[in-house]
N, C-alpha and C positions, 0 to 999 in steps of 0.2 A: 710269421716268422718262420723260415728256412728250418726243413727238420735237421739239418747239420748244425746249423748255428745253436742250438740247443744244449748239446755239450759244454760247448764254451761259454756262454750264459752262466749254466751252473757251477763252471770250473771259477769263473770270476766273481760269483755270489760268495763262495766257499774260501775264496781266497781273501774277499774284502772282512769276511765273517773272523777268519782266522788273525788277520793283522788288526782287527780292531778288539779281537780278545786280548793279545799280545800289548794293545798298547794300554788297555784297560790294566791288567795285572801289572804292569812295569809301573805304571802311575799311582797307585795304591800301594805302599808303605808299609811294612807291619812295625809298631809302635807299640809302645807299651801306657796303660793307662792308670793313674795312682788316685784313690779315694781317699778324702781323710773321713773318717766315720767318728772320728771322738768328738767331746766338746770344745774341746782346745786347740789353738793353732798349732801346726806342727811343721818345723824349718827340714825340708830335705833337700841335702845334696845329692847331685847326679854326678857320677863320675865317668867320663867317656875317655878312657886314654889317660891324658895328662890334664884333661879340661875339666873343671869343677863348676858346677851351675846350681845356685842355691835357689829354693823357691819356699815361700810360705803358701802354707794351704789350711784355708780358714775352716771350719766344722763344716762339713757334708759338700764341700767344694772339692773339683777332679780336677786333676793334670793330664790333658792327653796328648798323644803325638809326640813322646818324647822318648829316648834310647832306642831309634829306630836300628842301629845295630847290637844292641844289648848294652847295658852299663852296670855299675856298682851303685847302691843306694846307701846313704846315712839317713838317720832320722836324727834330729834334732843334736847335730855335731856330736854324734858318742863315738869317739874315737876309739874308747876301751874295746867294745865288741869289732867281729869282723863285718863290711859290709854286705850288705844284700846283693846276690847278682841276680839280676833281671835278665830273662833273654826277651827278646821281641815278641811283640803279639801276646801279650798278657795283659791281664786285668789284677791291679793289688789293692788292698785298701789296707788304712792304719786304723788298727782297733785297741786301745789301752797302750798306745806306745809300740805297739809290736805288726810288723807287716804281715799278711797273710793274702795268698792267692786266691781267688775269686774264679774257680774252675768254670762256673756258668756262664759269665759275662766275656762276649766278646772283645778285646781290648781296642780294637778296630773296625769300623764297618766292612763288611764284605764285600769284596770285587765285585765290580758290575758282571754279570752274568750276560753271556750274548744272546741276542733275540733271534728267535728263527724268522729266515726270510721267508716272505710271500711265495709261493710255488711259482713255476714258470707254466703260464696257459699254453697249450698247443691247440692247434687247430683242430676242431673235431669234423670229420668229413670223409 
């Protein structure tokens, strides 16, 4: 390879890595994971704006990929208490009918990290 072409190749590789990282990060959505740690079924109502969605979580069952932009959540249609306000990218669990944050558990898999590119070998000589 001609020595003057080396900077062009390196810039092209860096550009491809940058674009790949952007595509990977934009496709990974922050979302909420909800796990039922009780021995009872719980009906959860997810409120996103005006839309309401209900899910029944059986014991040890998890619901993932919800509330990508944040939401309010009610357990067992309890209209008396204020709903729980959830931000994206959290993991929560239901224990004794109450919602708890799980600080050590990631809500969503981490975004893929760009892999280093193989180095460009030059002519020895």
